[in-house]
C-alpha positions in Angstrom: 33.6 -33.3 -21.6 34.5 -31.2 -24.5 36.8 -32.7 -27.2 39.9 -31.2 -25.5 39.0 -33.0 -22.3 38.1 -30.0 -20.2 35.2 -30.5 -17.7 32.1 -28.4 -17.9 28.5 -28.2 -16.9 25.4 -28.6 -19.0 22.2 -26.9 -17.9 18.8 -27.8 -19.1 16.2 -25.3 -17.8 12.5 -26.3 -18.3 9.4 -24.5 -17.2 6.2 -26.0 -18.8 6.9 -25.4 -22.5 9.9 -23.1 -22.2 13.3 -24.8 -22.6 16.8 -23.4 -22.5 19.8 -25.5 -23.0 23.2 -24.3 -21.9 25.9 -26.6 -23.2 28.9 -27.0 -25.5 26.5 -28.2 -28.1 23.0 -27.0 -27.2 21.7 -27.7 -30.7 22.3 -31.4 -30.2 20.4 -31.4 -26.9 17.4 -29.5 -28.5 17.4 -31.9 -31.5 17.1 -34.9 -29.0 14.2 -33.1 -27.3 12.7 -32.4 -30.7 12.5 -36.2 -31.4 10.0 -36.7 -28.5 8.3 -33.2 -28.4 7.2 -30.7 -30.9 9.3 -27.6 -30.9 7.3 -24.5 -31.7 8.3 -22.9 -35.1 11.3 -25.3 -35.2 12.8 -22.8 -32.7 16.3 -24.2 -32.2 18.9 -21.5 -32.2 20.7 -19.0 -29.9 18.3 -18.0 -27.1 16.8 -14.6 -27.2 14.1 -15.0 -24.5 13.4 -17.4 -21.6 10.3 -17.0 -19.3 9.9 -13.4 -20.5 13.5 -12.4 -19.9 15.5 -11.1 -22.8 18.7 -13.0 -23.2 21.8 -11.8 -24.9 25.4 -12.9 -25.3 28.3 -10.6 -25.0 32.1 -10.8 -25.0 34.0 -10.1 -21.7 37.3 -8.1 -21.8 39.3 -11.4 -21.6 37.5 -12.6 -24.8 35.3 -15.2 -23.2 31.6 -15.2 -23.9 29.0 -14.6 -21.3 25.2 -14.4 -21.1 22.9 -11.7 -19.6 19.2 -11.3 -18.9 17.1 -8.2 -18.7 13.5 -7.7 -17.9 12.8 -4.9 -20.5 10.3 -6.8 -22.7 8.7 -8.4 -19.7 8.1 -5.1 -18.0 6.7 -3.5 -21.2 4.3 -6.4 -21.5 3.4 -6.0 -17.7 2.6 -2.3 -18.1 0.5 -3.1 -21.2 -1.5 -5.6 -19.1 -2.0 -3.1 -16.3 -3.2 -0.5 -18.9 -5.7 -3.0 -20.3 -7.0 -3.8 -16.9 -7.4 -0.2 -16.0 -9.1 0.5 -19.3 -11.7 -2.2 -18.6 -12.7 -0.1 -15.5 -12.6 3.2 -17.5 -9.4 4.4 -16.0 -5.9 4.9 -17.3 -2.4 4.5 -16.2 -0.9 7.8 -15.1 2.2 8.7 -17.1 4.9 11.4 -17.1 7.9 11.9 -15.1 7.5 12.0 -11.4 10.1 11.7 -8.7 10.3 8.1 -7.5 9.3 8.0 -3.8 8.6 4.3 -3.7 5.4 2.3 -4.5 3.8 2.9 -1.1 3.4 6.1 0.8 6.2 6.3 3.5 3.7 6.3 6.4 1.5 3.4 5.0 0.8 0.7 7.5 -1.0 -2.1 5.6 -1.4 -4.1 8.8 -3.6 -1.4 10.2 -5.8 -1.1 7.0 -9.4 -1.7 7.9 -10.8 -1.3 4.4 -13.5 -3.8 3.4 -12.4 -7.0 1.5 -12.6 -6.7 -2.3 -15.5 -8.2 -4.0 -14.8 -11.0 -6.7 -14.5 -8.5 -9.5 -12.0 -6.3 -7.8 -10.2 -9.3 -6.2 -9.3 -10.4 -9.7 -7.2 -7.3 -10.0 -4.7 -8.7 -7.5 -4.2 -11.9 -9.5 -1.7 -10.3 -11.8 0.4 -9.7 -8.7 2.6 -12.5 -10.0 3.6 -10.2 -12.8 5.4 -8.0 -10.2 6.9 -11.1 -8.5 8.6 -12.2 -11.8 9.7 -8.7 -12.5 11.5 -8.6 -9.2 13.0 -12.1 -10.0 14.3 -10.7 -13.3 16.2 -8.0 -11.6 13.7 -5.1 -10.8 15.1 -5.2 -7.3 14.0 -1.5 -6.7 10.5 -2.6 -6.1 11.3 -5.7 -4.0 10.5 -4.3 -0.5 7.2 -2.8 -1.6 6.2 -5.9 -3.5 7.0 -8.1 -0.4 4.9 -5.9 1.9 1.9 -5.9 -0.5 2.1 -9.5 -1.5 1.3 -10.7 2.1 -2.2 -9.4 1.5 -2.6 -11.1 -1.9 -4.7 -14.0 -0.6 -7.3 -11.6 0.9 -7.1 -8.3 -0.9 
């Protein structure tokens, strides 16, 4: 409880080596963690990033503070990864403004695709598919349906 007796929740989000403490006194929680584990760059402070998501705090009209996440930095890094992978094959990512018609052609039926399976080299190109999954989780819901359709073929591209 806070010193005024009000009840509240504390959240400790941990994924491998990424930790986010949401609490009345998150610094104290992080200091306790720091007694047992090394904290990179003594990084105790207001969060700016968690699992690739940008985190920011803002004030609501009623004066209370709230937190938000965005996928801007994560998506930029994902695009850079795709550019690098394409460059390894001597290709480049198409750029420029084009009308968005979805990720897949409207009449595409992946279940009817009889293309040969990918060899080991090309199969590895599907491994970063997790990048898209996390982008959807971070709020890029405009690609959710296409991602779901394509991800069912991830194990045998």
